[in-house]
All heavy atoms as TSV, in Angstrom:
chain	resi	resn	atom	element	x	y	z
A	1	THR	N	N	33.927	-2.931	0.086
A	1	THR	CA	C	33.406	-2.671	1.406
A	1	THR	C	C	32.718	-3.931	1.911
A	1	THR	O	O	31.948	-4.549	1.187
A	1	THR	CB	C	32.401	-1.503	1.377
A	1	THR	OG1	O	33.065	-0.352	0.875
A	1	THR	CG2	C	31.846	-1.219	2.748
A	2	THR	N	N	32.995	-4.296	3.146
A	2	THR	CA	C	32.363	-5.466	3.749
A	2	THR	C	C	31.315	-5.009	4.751
A	2	THR	O	O	31.593	-4.200	5.631
A	2	THR	CB	C	33.404	-6.351	4.448
A	2	THR	OG1	O	34.390	-6.750	3.493
A	2	THR	CG2	C	32.759	-7.585	5.049
A	3	ILE	N	N	30.120	-5.532	4.606
A	3	ILE	CA	C	29.006	-5.203	5.491
A	3	ILE	C	C	28.713	-6.441	6.328
A	3	ILE	O	O	28.462	-7.521	5.790
A	3	ILE	CB	C	27.769	-4.786	4.680
A	3	ILE	CG1	C	28.117	-3.547	3.862
A	3	ILE	CG2	C	26.571	-4.553	5.589
A	3	ILE	CD1	C	27.252	-3.324	2.678
A	4	LYS	N	N	28.781	-6.287	7.654
A	4	LYS	CA	C	28.554	-7.409	8.570
A	4	LYS	C	C	27.261	-7.182	9.336
A	4	LYS	O	O	26.936	-6.052	9.696
A	4	LYS	CB	C	29.715	-7.540	9.548
A	4	LYS	CG	C	31.014	-7.901	8.884
A	4	LYS	CD	C	32.123	-8.026	9.898
A	4	LYS	CE	C	33.432	-8.336	9.190
A	4	LYS	NZ	N	34.534	-8.478	10.123
A	5	TYR	N	N	26.555	-8.275	9.602
A	5	TYR	CA	C	25.337	-8.200	10.403
A	5	TYR	C	C	25.123	-9.521	11.139
A	5	TYR	O	O	25.673	-10.558	10.749
A	5	TYR	CB	C	24.125	-7.831	9.553
A	5	TYR	CG	C	23.826	-8.771	8.414
A	5	TYR	CD1	C	22.894	-9.793	8.547
A	5	TYR	CD2	C	24.467	-8.630	7.193
A	5	TYR	CE1	C	22.614	-10.650	7.500
A	5	TYR	CE2	C	24.189	-9.476	6.135
A	5	TYR	CZ	C	23.267	-10.489	6.300
A	5	TYR	OH	O	22.995	-11.339	5.256
A	6	ARG	N	N	24.345	-9.454	12.203
A	6	ARG	CA	C	24.064	-10.625	13.023
A	6	ARG	C	C	22.563	-10.854	13.101
A	6	ARG	O	O	21.795	-9.904	13.296
A	6	ARG	CB	C	24.614	-10.426	14.425
A	6	ARG	CG	C	24.483	-11.679	15.291
A	6	ARG	CD	C	24.931	-11.439	16.690
A	6	ARG	NE	N	23.873	-10.672	17.345
A	6	ARG	CZ	C	24.047	-9.928	18.409
A	6	ARG	NH1	N	25.232	-9.792	18.944
A	6	ARG	NH2	N	23.050	-9.271	18.940
A	7	LEU	N	N	22.152	-12.088	12.970
A	7	LEU	CA	C	20.750	-12.468	13.105
A	7	LEU	C	C	20.581	-13.291	14.375
A	7	LEU	O	O	21.337	-14.236	14.610
A	7	LEU	CB	C	20.297	-13.292	11.898
A	7	LEU	CG	C	20.410	-12.623	10.532
A	7	LEU	CD1	C	20.039	-13.606	9.441
A	7	LEU	CD2	C	19.528	-11.391	10.472
A	8	ASP	N	N	19.594	-12.924	15.179
A	8	ASP	CA	C	19.340	-13.650	16.420
A	8	ASP	C	C	18.259	-14.708	16.265
A	8	ASP	O	O	18.232	-15.679	17.004
A	8	ASP	CB	C	18.931	-12.677	17.531
A	8	ASP	CG	C	20.054	-11.724	17.884
A	8	ASP	OD1	O	21.227	-12.124	17.802
A	8	ASP	OD2	O	19.760	-10.567	18.239
A	9	ARG	N	N	17.361	-14.500	15.316
A	9	ARG	CA	C	16.247	-15.428	15.118
A	9	ARG	C	C	16.608	-16.515	14.108
A	9	ARG	O	O	17.227	-16.225	13.089
A	9	ARG	CB	C	15.027	-14.683	14.584
A	9	ARG	CG	C	14.504	-13.634	15.481
A	9	ARG	CD	C	13.274	-13.043	14.842
A	9	ARG	NE	N	12.989	-11.734	15.412
A	9	ARG	CZ	C	12.183	-10.875	14.880
A	9	ARG	NH1	N	11.587	-11.137	13.737
A	9	ARG	NH2	N	11.957	-9.718	15.464
A	10	PRO	N	N	16.165	-17.730	14.369
A	10	PRO	CA	C	16.383	-18.775	13.358
A	10	PRO	C	C	15.426	-18.577	12.188
A	10	PRO	O	O	14.302	-18.113	12.369
A	10	PRO	CB	C	16.070	-20.073	14.117
A	10	PRO	CG	C	15.167	-19.660	15.230
A	10	PRO	CD	C	15.531	-18.231	15.574
A	11	ASP	N	N	15.887	-18.905	11.008
A	11	ASP	CA	C	15.081	-18.880	9.792
A	11	ASP	C	C	14.404	-17.527	9.546
A	11	ASP	O	O	13.186	-17.417	9.504
A	11	ASP	CB	C	14.037	-20.006	9.815
A	11	ASP	CG	C	13.521	-20.309	8.421
A	11	ASP	OD1	O	14.281	-20.135	7.452
A	11	ASP	OD2	O	12.345	-20.697	8.298
A	12	SER	N	N	15.215	-16.498	9.380
A	12	SER	CA	C	14.724	-15.153	9.087
A	12	SER	C	C	14.788	-14.890	7.590
A	12	SER	O	O	15.688	-15.379	6.901
A	12	SER	CB	C	15.581	-14.100	9.795
A	12	SER	OG	O	15.507	-14.254	11.189
A	13	PHE	N	N	13.844	-14.092	7.085
A	13	PHE	CA	C	13.905	-13.667	5.688
A	13	PHE	C	C	14.633	-12.327	5.648
A	13	PHE	O	O	14.231	-11.366	6.291
A	13	PHE	CB	C	12.517	-13.534	5.056
A	13	PHE	CG	C	12.600	-13.262	3.585
A	13	PHE	CD1	C	12.892	-14.292	2.695
A	13	PHE	CD2	C	12.439	-11.988	3.091
A	13	PHE	CE1	C	12.996	-14.044	1.328
A	13	PHE	CE2	C	12.539	-11.731	1.736
A	13	PHE	CZ	C	12.819	-12.769	0.853
A	14	VAL	N	N	15.709	-12.271	4.888
A	14	VAL	CA	C	16.631	-11.135	4.888
A	14	VAL	C	C	16.707	-10.504	3.508
A	14	VAL	O	O	16.789	-11.207	2.502
A	14	VAL	CB	C	18.042	-11.598	5.321
A	14	VAL	CG1	C	19.044	-10.463	5.230
A	14	VAL	CG2	C	18.009	-12.199	6.706
A	15	LYS	N	N	16.674	-9.164	3.473
A	15	LYS	CA	C	16.966	-8.405	2.254
A	15	LYS	C	C	18.016	-7.369	2.630
A	15	LYS	O	O	17.819	-6.593	3.569
A	15	LYS	CB	C	15.729	-7.680	1.733
A	15	LYS	CG	C	14.743	-8.560	1.042
A	15	LYS	CD	C	13.771	-7.728	0.229
A	15	LYS	CE	C	12.414	-7.736	0.856
A	15	LYS	NZ	N	11.428	-6.983	0.084
A	16	LEU	N	N	19.118	-7.359	1.907
A	16	LEU	CA	C	20.185	-6.392	2.123
A	16	LEU	C	C	20.415	-5.675	0.799
A	16	LEU	O	O	20.729	-6.319	-0.210
A	16	LEU	CB	C	21.463	-7.090	2.585
A	16	LEU	CG	C	22.641	-6.202	2.917
A	16	LEU	CD1	C	22.342	-5.334	4.136
A	16	LEU	CD2	C	23.884	-7.033	3.167
A	17	SER	N	N	20.238	-4.342	0.795
A	17	SER	CA	C	20.287	-3.576	-0.454
A	17	SER	C	C	21.040	-2.267	-0.263
A	17	SER	O	O	21.094	-1.726	0.835
A	17	SER	CB	C	18.868	-3.258	-0.932
A	17	SER	OG	O	18.109	-4.427	-1.060
A	18	MET	N	N	21.574	-1.759	-1.378
A	18	MET	CA	C	22.257	-0.466	-1.387
A	18	MET	C	C	21.401	0.536	-2.154
A	18	MET	O	O	20.837	0.212	-3.206
A	18	MET	CB	C	23.618	-0.582	-2.071
A	18	MET	CG	C	24.600	-1.476	-1.355
A	18	MET	SD	S	24.984	-0.967	0.321
A	18	MET	CE	C	25.706	0.619	0.055
A	19	TYR	N	N	21.331	1.770	-1.637
A	19	TYR	CA	C	20.540	2.844	-2.236
A	19	TYR	C	C	21.384	4.099	-2.348
A	19	TYR	O	O	22.313	4.314	-1.569
A	19	TYR	CB	C	19.320	3.168	-1.363
A	19	TYR	CG	C	18.305	2.064	-1.317
A	19	TYR	CD1	C	18.439	1.016	-0.416
A	19	TYR	CD2	C	17.219	2.051	-2.176
A	19	TYR	CE1	C	17.514	-0.015	-0.368
A	19	TYR	CE2	C	16.283	1.024	-2.134
A	19	TYR	CZ	C	16.443	0.001	-1.229
A	19	TYR	OH	O	15.521	-1.020	-1.195
A	20	ASN	N	N	21.030	4.969	-3.310
A	20	ASN	CA	C	21.679	6.277	-3.391
A	20	ASN	C	C	20.893	7.279	-2.539
A	20	ASN	O	O	19.896	6.922	-1.906
A	20	ASN	CB	C	21.830	6.737	-4.851
A	20	ASN	CG	C	20.512	6.962	-5.546
A	20	ASN	OD1	O	19.459	7.094	-4.928
A	20	ASN	ND2	N	20.557	7.008	-6.870
A	21	THR	N	N	21.320	8.532	-2.543
A	21	THR	CA	C	20.664	9.546	-1.705
A	21	THR	C	C	19.275	9.915	-2.190
A	21	THR	O	O	18.496	10.515	-1.453
A	21	THR	CB	C	21.525	10.829	-1.613
A	21	THR	OG1	O	21.816	11.286	-2.932
A	21	THR	CG2	C	22.803	10.571	-0.852
A	22	ASN	N	N	18.930	9.546	-3.428
A	22	ASN	CA	C	17.575	9.777	-3.948
A	22	ASN	C	C	16.631	8.632	-3.607
A	22	ASN	O	O	15.471	8.656	-4.003
A	22	ASN	CB	C	17.612	9.960	-5.472
A	22	ASN	CG	C	18.324	11.219	-5.871
A	22	ASN	OD1	O	18.270	12.222	-5.164
A	22	ASN	ND2	N	19.007	11.178	-6.994
A	23	GLY	N	N	17.140	7.616	-2.908
A	23	GLY	CA	C	16.317	6.479	-2.544
A	23	GLY	C	C	16.174	5.443	-3.636
A	23	GLY	O	O	15.360	4.526	-3.531
A	24	GLU	N	N	16.976	5.559	-4.681
A	24	GLU	CA	C	16.920	4.599	-5.788
A	24	GLU	C	C	17.755	3.365	-5.460
A	24	GLU	O	O	18.892	3.479	-4.987
A	24	GLU	CB	C	17.452	5.237	-7.068
A	24	GLU	CG	C	16.634	6.421	-7.527
A	24	GLU	CD	C	17.313	7.217	-8.617
A	24	GLU	OE1	O	18.549	7.371	-8.600
A	24	GLU	OE2	O	16.575	7.704	-9.490
A	25	LEU	N	N	17.182	2.210	-5.703
A	25	LEU	CA	C	17.884	0.950	-5.471
A	25	LEU	C	C	19.045	0.828	-6.451
A	25	LEU	O	O	18.864	0.941	-7.664
A	25	LEU	CB	C	16.919	-0.227	-5.651
A	25	LEU	CG	C	17.526	-1.621	-5.548
A	25	LEU	CD1	C	18.056	-1.887	-4.148
A	25	LEU	CD2	C	16.500	-2.665	-5.943
A	26	LEU	N	N	20.245	0.602	-5.923
A	26	LEU	CA	C	21.423	0.424	-6.766
A	26	LEU	C	C	21.763	-1.051	-6.949
A	26	LEU	O	O	22.099	-1.486	-8.036
A	26	LEU	CB	C	22.632	1.125	-6.145
A	26	LEU	CG	C	22.520	2.631	-5.968
A	26	LEU	CD1	C	23.739	3.167	-5.253
A	26	LEU	CD2	C	22.326	3.315	-7.298
A	27	LYS	N	N	21.661	-1.808	-5.859
A	27	LYS	CA	C	22.055	-3.216	-5.927
A	27	LYS	C	C	21.448	-3.983	-4.766
A	27	LYS	O	O	21.464	-3.516	-3.634
A	27	LYS	CB	C	23.573	-3.332	-5.863
A	27	LYS	CG	C	24.081	-4.750	-5.916
A	27	LYS	CD	C	25.364	-4.819	-6.667
A	27	LYS	CE	C	25.863	-6.235	-6.732
A	27	LYS	NZ	N	25.590	-6.898	-7.948
A	28	LYS	N	N	20.907	-5.158	-5.064
A	28	LYS	CA	C	20.494	-6.097	-4.022
A	28	LYS	C	C	21.709	-6.951	-3.707
A	28	LYS	O	O	22.240	-7.626	-4.579
A	28	LYS	CB	C	19.361	-6.995	-4.499
A	28	LYS	CG	C	18.022	-6.348	-4.504
A	28	LYS	CD	C	16.961	-7.372	-4.845
A	28	LYS	CE	C	15.620	-6.689	-4.980
A	28	LYS	NZ	N	14.574	-7.636	-5.361
A	29	LEU	N	N	22.146	-6.886	-2.460
A	29	LEU	CA	C	23.326	-7.658	-2.066
A	29	LEU	C	C	22.951	-9.065	-1.634
A	29	LEU	O	O	23.724	-10.000	-1.818
A	29	LEU	CB	C	24.065	-6.938	-0.935
A	29	LEU	CG	C	24.571	-5.540	-1.283
A	29	LEU	CD1	C	25.154	-4.866	-0.067
A	29	LEU	CD2	C	25.591	-5.608	-2.400
A	30	PHE	N	N	21.772	-9.212	-1.035
A	30	PHE	CA	C	21.295	-10.536	-0.628
A	30	PHE	C	C	19.786	-10.481	-0.441
A	30	PHE	O	O	19.250	-9.494	0.039
A	30	PHE	CB	C	21.949	-10.990	0.685
A	30	PHE	CG	C	21.498	-12.355	1.103
A	30	PHE	CD1	C	22.064	-13.488	0.548
A	30	PHE	CD2	C	20.474	-12.515	2.018
A	30	PHE	CE1	C	21.624	-14.748	0.912
A	30	PHE	CE2	C	20.023	-13.774	2.383
A	30	PHE	CZ	C	20.596	-14.897	1.826
A	31	GLU	N	N	19.126	-11.576	-0.792
A	31	GLU	CA	C	17.702	-11.726	-0.525
A	31	GLU	C	C	17.413	-13.209	-0.365
A	31	GLU	O	O	17.680	-13.993	-1.285
A	31	GLU	CB	C	16.848	-11.139	-1.640
A	31	GLU	CG	C	15.371	-11.194	-1.339
A	31	GLU	CD	C	14.525	-10.432	-2.353
A	31	GLU	OE1	O	15.081	-9.906	-3.333
A	31	GLU	OE2	O	13.312	-10.382	-2.154
A	32	GLY	N	N	16.915	-13.594	0.819
A	32	GLY	CA	C	16.603	-14.993	1.054
A	32	GLY	C	C	16.546	-15.306	2.533
A	32	GLY	O	O	16.675	-14.432	3.384
A	33	SER	N	N	16.368	-16.573	2.853
A	33	SER	CA	C	16.294	-17.024	4.248
A	33	SER	C	C	17.689	-17.313	4.775
A	33	SER	O	O	18.541	-17.836	4.054
A	33	SER	CB	C	15.446	-18.287	4.358
A	33	SER	OG	O	14.106	-18.003	4.054
A	34	GLN	N	N	17.889	-16.956	6.050
A	34	GLN	CA	C	19.154	-17.246	6.714
A	34	GLN	C	C	18.872	-17.663	8.148
A	34	GLN	O	O	17.920	-17.197	8.767
A	34	GLN	CB	C	20.078	-16.022	6.719
A	34	GLN	CG	C	20.621	-15.685	5.357
A	34	GLN	CD	C	21.586	-14.528	5.388
A	34	GLN	OE1	O	21.330	-13.514	6.023
A	34	GLN	NE2	N	22.692	-14.660	4.683
A	35	SER	N	N	19.710	-18.535	8.672
A	35	SER	CA	C	19.616	-18.967	10.059
A	35	SER	C	C	20.272	-17.939	10.969
A	35	SER	O	O	20.948	-17.025	10.497
A	35	SER	CB	C	20.319	-20.315	10.231
A	35	SER	OG	O	19.750	-21.278	9.402
A	36	ALA	N	N	20.102	-18.106	12.264
A	36	ALA	CA	C	20.769	-17.235	13.224
A	36	ALA	C	C	22.277	-17.355	13.043
A	36	ALA	O	O	22.798	-18.432	12.730
A	36	ALA	CB	C	20.370	-17.615	14.644
A	37	GLY	N	N	22.986	-16.243	13.201
A	37	GLY	CA	C	24.435	-16.254	13.053
A	37	GLY	C	C	24.961	-14.913	12.583
A	37	GLY	O	O	24.218	-13.943	12.460
A	38	VAL	N	N	26.247	-14.869	12.314
A	38	VAL	CA	C	26.924	-13.656	11.858
A	38	VAL	C	C	27.238	-13.828	10.370
A	38	VAL	O	O	27.732	-14.871	9.954
A	38	VAL	CB	C	28.217	-13.402	12.657
A	38	VAL	CG1	C	28.957	-12.190	12.127
A	38	VAL	CG2	C	27.900	-13.238	14.137
A	39	TYR	N	N	26.954	-12.790	9.597
A	39	TYR	CA	C	27.137	-12.838	8.147
A	39	TYR	C	C	27.910	-11.614	7.682
A	39	TYR	O	O	27.880	-10.568	8.330
A	39	TYR	CB	C	25.783	-12.881	7.431
A	39	TYR	CG	C	24.996	-14.118	7.752
A	39	TYR	CD1	C	24.112	-14.144	8.820
A	39	TYR	CD2	C	25.154	-15.266	6.988
A	39	TYR	CE1	C	23.399	-15.289	9.123
A	39	TYR	CE2	C	24.444	-16.412	7.281
A	39	TYR	CZ	C	23.570	-16.421	8.350
A	39	TYR	OH	O	22.875	-17.550	8.646
A	40	SER	N	N	28.563	-11.748	6.545
A	40	SER	CA	C	29.208	-10.597	5.915
A	40	SER	C	C	28.990	-10.693	4.410
A	40	SER	O	O	28.988	-11.771	3.833
A	40	SER	CB	C	30.695	-10.538	6.252
A	40	SER	OG	O	31.374	-11.646	5.732
A	41	VAL	N	N	28.769	-9.517	3.814
A	41	VAL	CA	C	28.523	-9.407	2.382
A	41	VAL	C	C	29.441	-8.310	1.850
A	41	VAL	O	O	29.592	-7.261	2.473
A	41	VAL	CB	C	27.044	-9.051	2.099
A	41	VAL	CG1	C	26.807	-8.843	0.620
A	41	VAL	CG2	C	26.128	-10.133	2.641
A	42	LYS	N	N	30.051	-8.549	0.698
A	42	LYS	CA	C	30.926	-7.546	0.095
A	42	LYS	C	C	30.167	-6.750	-0.955
A	42	LYS	O	O	29.402	-7.308	-1.734
A	42	LYS	CB	C	32.137	-8.209	-0.530
A	42	LYS	CG	C	33.037	-8.814	0.519
A	42	LYS	CD	C	34.367	-9.166	-0.041
A	42	LYS	CE	C	35.142	-9.825	1.082
A	42	LYS	NZ	N	36.495	-9.467	1.145
A	43	TRP	N	N	30.390	-5.428	-0.920
A	43	TRP	CA	C	29.841	-4.530	-1.931
A	43	TRP	C	C	31.007	-3.919	-2.684
A	43	TRP	O	O	31.823	-3.192	-2.110
A	43	TRP	CB	C	28.982	-3.442	-1.296
A	43	TRP	CG	C	28.430	-2.457	-2.278
A	43	TRP	CD1	C	27.785	-2.744	-3.436
A	43	TRP	CD2	C	28.474	-1.036	-2.198
A	43	TRP	NE1	N	27.411	-1.584	-4.090
A	43	TRP	CE2	C	27.833	-0.517	-3.339
A	43	TRP	CE3	C	28.986	-0.140	-1.277
A	43	TRP	CZ2	C	27.694	0.835	-3.578
A	43	TRP	CZ3	C	28.853	1.209	-1.504
A	43	TRP	CH2	C	28.203	1.695	-2.645
A	44	ASN	N	N	31.107	-4.211	-3.964
A	44	ASN	CA	C	32.155	-3.647	-4.800
A	44	ASN	C	C	31.648	-2.321	-5.356
A	44	ASN	O	O	30.797	-2.289	-6.235
A	44	ASN	CB	C	32.502	-4.614	-5.933
A	44	ASN	CG	C	33.620	-4.101	-6.801
A	44	ASN	OD1	O	34.091	-2.983	-6.639
A	44	ASN	ND2	N	34.050	-4.916	-7.732
A	45	ALA	N	N	32.194	-1.231	-4.843
A	45	ALA	CA	C	31.728	0.107	-5.208
A	45	ALA	C	C	32.577	0.743	-6.303
A	45	ALA	O	O	32.414	1.929	-6.587
A	45	ALA	CB	C	31.722	0.995	-3.967
A	46	SER	N	N	33.440	-0.025	-6.942
A	46	SER	CA	C	34.358	0.561	-7.930
A	46	SER	C	C	33.635	1.168	-9.135
A	46	SER	O	O	34.177	2.056	-9.788
A	46	SER	CB	C	35.370	-0.478	-8.398
A	46	SER	OG	O	34.715	-1.540	-9.057
A	47	ASN	N	N	32.419	0.733	-9.421
A	47	ASN	CA	C	31.663	1.297	-10.551
A	47	ASN	C	C	30.818	2.505	-10.162
A	47	ASN	O	O	30.090	3.033	-10.998
A	47	ASN	CB	C	30.743	0.222	-11.153
A	47	ASN	CG	C	31.526	-0.892	-11.799
A	47	ASN	OD1	O	32.636	-0.692	-12.278
A	47	ASN	ND2	N	30.974	-2.085	-11.781
A	48	TYR	N	N	30.899	2.924	-8.916
A	48	TYR	CA	C	30.099	4.051	-8.422
A	48	TYR	C	C	31.009	5.238	-8.143
A	48	TYR	O	O	32.194	5.091	-7.871
A	48	TYR	CB	C	29.343	3.657	-7.154
A	48	TYR	CG	C	28.372	2.529	-7.384
A	48	TYR	CD1	C	28.712	1.224	-7.090
A	48	TYR	CD2	C	27.120	2.770	-7.925
A	48	TYR	CE1	C	27.821	0.182	-7.318
A	48	TYR	CE2	C	26.225	1.741	-8.158
A	48	TYR	CZ	C	26.585	0.447	-7.845
A	48	TYR	OH	O	25.702	-0.576	-8.075
A	49	SER	N	N	30.432	6.419	-8.190
A	49	SER	CA	C	31.200	7.627	-7.907
A	49	SER	C	C	31.302	7.848	-6.401
A	49	SER	O	O	30.548	7.264	-5.622
A	49	SER	CB	C	30.542	8.832	-8.573
A	49	SER	OG	O	29.239	9.014	-8.065
A	50	SER	N	N	32.232	8.693	-6.015
A	50	SER	CA	C	32.346	9.065	-4.609
A	50	SER	C	C	31.046	9.727	-4.161
A	50	SER	O	O	30.416	10.446	-4.940
A	50	SER	CB	C	33.504	10.046	-4.401
A	50	SER	OG	O	34.729	9.433	-4.696
A	51	GLY	N	N	30.651	9.469	-2.935
A	51	GLY	CA	C	29.424	10.074	-2.439
A	51	GLY	C	C	28.839	9.322	-1.270
A	51	GLY	O	O	29.479	8.454	-0.687
A	52	THR	N	N	27.614	9.648	-0.938
A	52	THR	CA	C	26.903	9.047	0.183
A	52	THR	C	C	25.945	7.983	-0.329
A	52	THR	O	O	25.228	8.197	-1.304
A	52	THR	CB	C	26.114	10.126	0.955
A	52	THR	OG1	O	27.035	11.142	1.381
A	52	THR	CG2	C	25.416	9.549	2.161
A	53	TYR	N	N	25.938	6.854	0.352
A	53	TYR	CA	C	25.071	5.730	0.005
A	53	TYR	C	C	24.430	5.202	1.282
A	53	TYR	O	O	24.919	5.456	2.393
A	53	TYR	CB	C	25.873	4.618	-0.687
A	53	TYR	CG	C	26.458	5.068	-1.992
A	53	TYR	CD1	C	27.725	5.631	-2.066
A	53	TYR	CD2	C	25.723	4.977	-3.164
A	53	TYR	CE1	C	28.250	6.081	-3.261
A	53	TYR	CE2	C	26.240	5.421	-4.375
A	53	TYR	CZ	C	27.504	5.968	-4.410
A	53	TYR	OH	O	28.006	6.416	-5.605
A	54	PHE	N	N	23.348	4.475	1.117
A	54	PHE	CA	C	22.655	3.898	2.258
A	54	PHE	C	C	22.533	2.391	2.083
A	54	PHE	O	O	22.149	1.915	1.017
A	54	PHE	CB	C	21.266	4.520	2.424
A	54	PHE	CG	C	21.329	5.958	2.811
A	54	PHE	CD1	C	21.348	6.949	1.841
A	54	PHE	CD2	C	21.406	6.328	4.137
A	54	PHE	CE1	C	21.424	8.282	2.189
A	54	PHE	CE2	C	21.491	7.661	4.494
A	54	PHE	CZ	C	21.495	8.645	3.520
A	55	CYS	N	N	22.864	1.681	3.133
A	55	CYS	CA	C	22.712	0.233	3.166
A	55	CYS	C	C	21.485	-0.061	4.027
A	55	CYS	O	O	21.386	0.419	5.159
A	55	CYS	CB	C	23.955	-0.403	3.774
A	55	CYS	SG	S	23.831	-2.184	3.893
A	56	ARG	N	N	20.557	-0.825	3.468
A	56	ARG	CA	C	19.302	-1.112	4.169
A	56	ARG	C	C	19.174	-2.613	4.397
A	56	ARG	O	O	19.231	-3.402	3.454
A	56	ARG	CB	C	18.136	-0.610	3.343
A	56	ARG	CG	C	16.813	-0.747	3.993
A	56	ARG	CD	C	15.822	0.017	3.158
A	56	ARG	NE	N	14.479	-0.430	3.417
A	56	ARG	CZ	C	13.412	-0.002	2.790
A	56	ARG	NH1	N	13.538	0.888	1.850
A	56	ARG	NH2	N	12.237	-0.453	3.085
A	57	LEU	N	N	19.012	-2.984	5.673
A	57	LEU	CA	C	18.830	-4.374	6.068
A	57	LEU	C	C	17.397	-4.551	6.534
A	57	LEU	O	O	16.945	-3.870	7.447
A	57	LEU	CB	C	19.805	-4.737	7.192
A	57	LEU	CG	C	19.698	-6.145	7.767
A	57	LEU	CD1	C	20.074	-7.184	6.724
A	57	LEU	CD2	C	20.592	-6.283	8.991
A	58	ASN	N	N	16.682	-5.451	5.872
A	58	ASN	CA	C	15.296	-5.758	6.218
A	58	ASN	C	C	15.259	-7.214	6.670
A	58	ASN	O	O	15.542	-8.120	5.889
A	58	ASN	CB	C	14.398	-5.546	4.995
A	58	ASN	CG	C	12.938	-5.794	5.287
A	58	ASN	OD1	O	12.575	-6.518	6.190
A	58	ASN	ND2	N	12.088	-5.182	4.485
A	59	VAL	N	N	14.934	-7.426	7.950
A	59	VAL	CA	C	14.854	-8.773	8.502
A	59	VAL	C	C	13.436	-8.983	9.010
A	59	VAL	O	O	13.032	-8.390	10.009
A	59	VAL	CB	C	15.863	-8.989	9.654
A	59	VAL	CG1	C	15.745	-10.405	10.214
A	59	VAL	CG2	C	17.280	-8.710	9.185
A	60	ASP	N	N	12.679	-9.812	8.300
A	60	ASP	CA	C	11.289	-10.108	8.673
A	60	ASP	C	C	10.473	-8.835	8.909
A	60	ASP	O	O	9.691	-8.738	9.845
A	60	ASP	CB	C	11.234	-11.002	9.915
A	60	ASP	CG	C	11.807	-12.386	9.656
A	60	ASP	OD1	O	11.712	-12.858	8.509
A	60	ASP	OD2	O	12.356	-12.995	10.599
A	61	GLY	N	N	10.690	-7.816	8.063
A	61	GLY	CA	C	9.930	-6.572	8.154
A	61	GLY	C	C	10.520	-5.522	9.069
A	61	GLY	O	O	10.045	-4.391	9.106
A	62	LEU	N	N	11.569	-5.847	9.820
A	62	LEU	CA	C	12.249	-4.867	10.665
A	62	LEU	C	C	13.388	-4.252	9.868
A	62	LEU	O	O	14.207	-4.970	9.295
A	62	LEU	CB	C	12.792	-5.529	11.936
A	62	LEU	CG	C	11.754	-6.180	12.829
A	62	LEU	CD1	C	12.439	-6.957	13.955
A	62	LEU	CD2	C	10.803	-5.145	13.413
A	63	LEU	N	N	13.433	-2.919	9.817
A	63	LEU	CA	C	14.409	-2.219	8.976
A	63	LEU	C	C	15.518	-1.584	9.793
A	63	LEU	O	O	15.276	-1.025	10.866
A	63	LEU	CB	C	13.725	-1.123	8.168
A	63	LEU	CG	C	12.660	-1.557	7.181
A	63	LEU	CD1	C	12.004	-0.346	6.559
A	63	LEU	CD2	C	13.256	-2.439	6.124
A	64	LYS	N	N	16.720	-1.634	9.241
A	64	LYS	CA	C	17.873	-0.936	9.802
A	64	LYS	C	C	18.631	-0.356	8.621
A	64	LYS	O	O	18.915	-1.056	7.646
A	64	LYS	CB	C	18.744	-1.923	10.577
A	64	LYS	CG	C	20.071	-1.412	11.009
A	64	LYS	CD	C	19.991	-0.693	12.308
A	64	LYS	CE	C	21.393	-0.281	12.732
A	64	LYS	NZ	N	21.427	0.361	13.979
A	65	SER	N	N	18.945	0.941	8.681
A	65	SER	CA	C	19.690	1.603	7.609
A	65	SER	C	C	20.962	2.214	8.181
A	65	SER	O	O	20.941	2.737	9.298
A	65	SER	CB	C	18.864	2.701	6.962
A	65	SER	OG	O	17.768	2.145	6.299
A	66	ILE	N	N	22.028	2.165	7.405
A	66	ILE	CA	C	23.258	2.859	7.790
A	66	ILE	C	C	23.716	3.701	6.600
A	66	ILE	O	O	23.483	3.354	5.450
A	66	ILE	CB	C	24.367	1.908	8.239
A	66	ILE	CG1	C	24.736	0.921	7.133
A	66	ILE	CG2	C	24.002	1.173	9.506
A	66	ILE	CD1	C	26.015	0.145	7.405
A	67	LYS	N	N	24.361	4.802	6.928
A	67	LYS	CA	C	24.888	5.698	5.900
A	67	LYS	C	C	26.348	5.360	5.664
A	67	LYS	O	O	27.125	5.190	6.611
A	67	LYS	CB	C	24.746	7.150	6.354
A	67	LYS	CG	C	25.259	8.142	5.341
A	67	LYS	CD	C	24.847	9.556	5.660
A	67	LYS	CE	C	25.552	10.114	6.854
A	67	LYS	NZ	N	25.332	11.559	7.018
A	68	LEU	N	N	26.730	5.258	4.389
A	68	LEU	CA	C	28.107	4.976	4.001
A	68	LEU	C	C	28.608	6.135	3.151
A	68	LEU	O	O	27.876	6.636	2.292
A	68	LEU	CB	C	28.190	3.699	3.178
A	68	LEU	CG	C	27.668	2.436	3.817
A	68	LEU	CD1	C	27.509	1.343	2.779
A	68	LEU	CD2	C	28.600	1.976	4.891
A	69	ILE	N	N	29.834	6.548	3.378
A	69	ILE	CA	C	30.459	7.569	2.546
A	69	ILE	C	C	31.602	6.892	1.798
A	69	ILE	O	O	32.499	6.320	2.400
A	69	ILE	CB	C	30.972	8.746	3.388
A	69	ILE	CG1	C	29.787	9.417	4.076
A	69	ILE	CG2	C	31.744	9.734	2.518
A	69	ILE	CD1	C	30.157	10.493	5.051
A	70	TYR	N	N	31.507	6.936	0.466
A	70	TYR	CA	C	32.486	6.293	-0.393
A	70	TYR	C	C	33.388	7.356	-1.014
A	70	TYR	O	O	32.911	8.282	-1.656
A	70	TYR	CB	C	31.764	5.486	-1.491
A	70	TYR	CG	C	32.672	4.848	-2.483
A	70	TYR	CD1	C	33.628	3.921	-2.092
A	70	TYR	CD2	C	32.580	5.159	-3.833
A	70	TYR	CE1	C	34.464	3.323	-3.005
A	70	TYR	CE2	C	33.407	4.569	-4.764
A	70	TYR	CZ	C	34.357	3.653	-4.351
A	70	TYR	OH	O	35.188	3.073	-5.252
A	71	LEU	N	N	34.689	7.198	-0.799
A	71	LEU	CA	C	35.684	8.113	-1.367
A	71	LEU	C	C	36.641	7.320	-2.234
A	71	LEU	O	O	37.168	6.306	-1.813
A	71	LEU	CB	C	36.469	8.816	-0.253
A	71	LEU	CG	C	35.651	9.663	0.714
A	71	LEU	CD1	C	36.532	10.166	1.845
A	71	LEU	CD2	C	35.032	10.833	-0.018
A	72	LYS	N	N	36.864	7.810	-3.440
A	72	LYS	CA	C	37.837	7.152	-4.343
A	72	LYS	C	C	39.194	7.746	-4.147
A	72	LYS	O	O	39.389	8.857	-3.807
A	72	LYS	CB	C	37.398	7.312	-5.794
A	72	LYS	CG	C	36.272	6.393	-6.157
A	72	LYS	CD	C	36.072	6.439	-7.646
A	72	LYS	CE	C	35.021	5.403	-8.028
A	72	LYS	NZ	N	34.835	5.308	-9.448
């Protein structure tokens, strides 16, 4: 699965993580500083079971979450 996001601010601190429905952290996909621009990160879900997952993007303390449904 490819997750795309856009940053408008220069030099933002970004954390992109995957969580299960219990709110448990499954994987940190990225953590660090990034410049303004469009980015994409791949999440290999082959080791996970079918179900609902949440992708959480934290940019300088602002949070955005999306729900993903993974089917094998």
